[in-house]
Structures are given as C-alpha cells and as structure tokens.
N, C-alpha and C positions, 0 to 999 in steps of 0.2 A: 508363389513359390514354385520353382521348377520341379518337374517330376523326379529329376535326379536328386535334388535336395530333399524332397519328401521321402524318397527311398532311403537316402543316407540317414535321415533323422529316424526313420522307422527301425533300420538295422542297428543304429546306435542305441536306441532305447531298448531294443531286444537284447543287445549285448549287456547293457546295464542290468537288465532283469534276468541275466543268465539264460536268455533265450525263451523265457516264459512270458509271452504276451498275454495279457488278460483278455477274456472274451468280451468284445465290445457289445455283443448282443445281450449280455446280462447286466449291462450298466444301466442304472436308473436314469430317467430323463434329466433330472436335475444335476447329474454328475457330468463333468466335462470329459470328453474323450480327446486325447492328444495323440495323433498318429496311431490310432487303434489301441492305445494304452489308457487304462482307467486313470483318472486324474492322479498324478503322483502324490498330491497332498493327502490322499486317502491312505497312503502307505507310511505315514509318519505321525507326529504329534503337532497339532496346531493349537496354540494357546495365546491369550492376550495377557500382556504384562506391561504395566506402565502405559505409555502412549503408543505402543507397537503391538502388532500381531506377529507372533513368531511361528515359524514352522521348523521343527527339529527333524532334519533328515537323518534318521537313524536306521534306515532300512537297508542301505548298502553304501559302500565307500566309493568316493569319486575323487579325481584329482581336482585342483582348484578351479580350472577352466570348466570342467564338466559341472561342478557345483554351481558356478555362476549361471550356466545355461539352465540347470534344473530349477533354480530359483526364478529365473526369467520366465520359464514355462508356466509358473504359478503367479505371474504378475507381482513378483517379489524380487528382492536382491539379497545377496549375502549380507549378513548383518554387520553393523559397526557398533562397537561398544565405546561410547564417547564420554561416559562419566563413571565415577565409582558407584553411584546409585544404580545405574543401568547394569554394571557388572554384578553387583550384589543381587539385583532383581532376577537377572538371568541365571545366576548360580542357584538361587532359591528355586526357580522354576525347574531347573534340571534336577536338583536334589529331590524335590517333591515328587518327581516322576521317575525316580531311580535311573536317571540318564547322565549323571555327573561323571561317571567313571569312563566316559568316552572322549575322544578327541574330535574337535569340530573346526572346519574352515570358517574364517571370518572374511570380511571384504577387504581387509588391510593388505597393502602390497607396496613394494618400492620398485615395481617394474618400470614406471615412468622415470624415476629418478632414484638411483641407488642411495643417495644421501638422505632421502626423506620418505618415510612411510606415509601413505595416504589411504583414506577410505574410498574404495572404488564406487560405492553406492552414493556417496555425497560429494566426492571430489575434495573434501576437506583434509587438511593435514591431521595426522594422528597426534593428539596432544595428551590425552589421558592414556597411560600405558600400564600394563600389568605383566611385564616380561618375567618369565620364569626365574631367571638368574639376575634380575635387576637391570639388564640391558639387552638390547636387540642382538640376536645371534649375528656373527660376522661372516659366516660362510658365504661365498660368492653366489652359490646356486640357490640359497635359501631366501626367497623373495616374497613369499606370501604368508600371512599370519594365520596360525592355527592355534587352537587352545590345547592345553595339556589336560590330563584327566582330573585336574583340580581347578580348571578354568583359568589357570595362568596362561600366558601367551608364549609362543615360540614362533620361529619362522622356518618354513620348509620349502623344498623345491616344488613349485606350483604344478608342474606337469608330471612329476614322477611319483610323488607321495599321494596315497589315497587315504581319505579320511571321511568321516561323516560331516555334516554341514548344518548351519543355522541360517535360515532365510528370515527376512522380516519386511514389513512395510508399515508406514505410519497409519494409525487409526483414522486420522483426519487428513484428507488430501491436502497437498500443498496450497491449493486455492481456497481452503477452508471448507467447512461443512456445507455452505451454501453455494460453493463453486464460483465465487466472485473473485476472479483473478484480476490483479492489477499488473499490467505489463509496462515496463519502462524500457524504452529503446535506448541502448547505450552503444557507442562504438566499441568494438572488441579491442582495439589497440589505441 
C-alpha cells in the first residue's frame, strides 16, 4: 500500500471517528490495529445467529460505500437477507439488543443493473424481499438497500444518505470446516 493511500485511509478513519483516534499504545496484543485505530469491531455488537456471524455497526453512520469498506476492514461484508427465516432471526437479534429502532445498510443494490437488485456480497439476485411499501422505491438516485426502523427495506442514495450498517460472514468458510476446496475450471463465456 502506498504511503499516500495509507495516509488517506488514516485521515478517512479519523474523520469517521470525528477526529478521535484511539491510542494504539493502549491496545491489547490480541486486538487488531488498523491504521492506528483500534479494531472497529470493538465499537459495535458482534453476535452469532443462524449460520452467520453478524457485526452491527451502530457506533456512527456511514454512506453505503463507506459501510462496504468498514465491513471489509473486518473481513466481513455488508449482509444479505436471503430468506424470511434470516429476516426474522436478524430482527430478533436486533430486538434482543435494543437496536431495532435504527436504520441499517444491507449489501443489496441495483448499481450494476437498474432493473435488478442483487446482493453485492454474493452476486446473487435479490429474490426474497421485504420492501416497506410492498415494492422497490422508484427514485432514480435510490440504488442501495437500507432497512427501516422496523427492518422493512427501502432504497436510498448510496453516496449521500448516512446510516448504520450490518456486516456478516458465514461461520463455515466456503471450502468447509476442513478447508477442502474443490475447484472446477470453467470458461467464463
């Protein structure tokens, strides 16, 4: 990473934390230090529900792109809600921790194709939906999925609207618990 990019990242994180960088000298050895900032996951709620580990980023609001980056810093991605069971589990997790009354970014977007929402973390089309008014919002600038304070969905401007966020990662890696990946080589086209 170039020194310019490191400096940009440091100042970006400082701005996110309102200029309050945590003292890296007081960080315990087992805690990661990212650009001089204590592991951002220590600033929110990390819980396991179903087959995923969730991180609820409820410490400051970010635009959708910043939320994607913050999740990536934690080896996670903005979460996808692909089933009604997952929606209900996540809603219960938020209710149990008094966090349901907030709005959160999810990984859903139609940035690649205006006619189709997809989950950025999986590349799959959004098939299960929980739109607030029964259908996706039609405003041209609203391209990224965000929850309402009842965990229904809406779409907002990805770069302008700031919101809390939910990151996740599977408990079992894609290659299985034993790490035995099977690779199939297929032509792309």
